[in-house]
N, C-alpha and C positions, 0 to 999 in steps of 0.2 A: 418537564421543567428543566432546571439547571443540570440535574444529574444526566438527563438524556443529552442535552446540548454539549456538555463537556466530555461526553463519551462518544460523540459522533464526530470523528475527525473531519469529515467533509464540511459540516456546518461550522465547527469551531475554528479550523484553520482558515476557512474562507474569510473570517472576520478578524483575524489576528493583525495587529499593527504594533508599531513602536517597539518597546523593550522585549516583549515576548517573541515577536517575529525576528528581531535582531538576534536574540539568543538562539533560536532555532537555526537561523542561517549560519551562525558561528559554530554550533555544537552538534547539530543533528546530521545524520547521514542514514537515510532510510532505504530499505530494499523491499519493494513490492513484488511479490511472486504470485503468478496465476497461470494455470493451464488454459488451454483453448479448446479442450475436448468436451465430452459429454457433461452436461449439467452446469457448465461455466456460464453459459448465456441464460439458461432458465433460472438460475439462482441470482443472477445479476452480478456475480463476482467479477466477470471479465470487464463488463462496462464500468463497474465501480472502481476497479483497479486502474483502468485507463484514465477515468475521470479524476481520481485522486492524484495520479501522476501528473496530469495536466495542471491541476490546482497547485501542487507543490512547485512545479516549474514556474507558474505565474507568480508565485510568492518568493522565488529565488531560494528555495530550500533544497539542499542536496538530496538527491534520491536516484534510485535506479529502478526501472520497471523491467522485470525479467519474466517475459511471457514464454511459457513452455509450449510444446507442440499441440497439434489437434488430437493427438493420441493420449493426452494427459487430462483425465476427467477430474471433476470436483469430488474427490474422495480421499479417505485416509491413506491408502497406499501411495497415492501421488504426493500428498502432503509430507509423508515420511521421507520420500526421495528428495523432495525439495528442501526440507530441513537438513537432511544429511549433506546435500550439496552446498548449502550456504552457511551452516553452523560454524564451520572452522574459521570463517572470516570474523566471527564475533566472540570467540573464546580464546 
């Protein structure tokens, strides 16, 4: 129901219009980070990240897609490095 819809950015953002979309265009700046190594394809993370980046672009919402190398798998050590790399931009 609604809980799933509003917590699924691909569905929710795809249908945004008017004031909500204008607010995001004015205030949001997103960073999507994903590796390209082991488990990124099998989990769907790489495709979802690229797809969401394309959706944000089509809606005119500021964002950056930061794809890490083929040696960066879908795991906690990689996420730790990615957070350490980007966190200083947001604090």
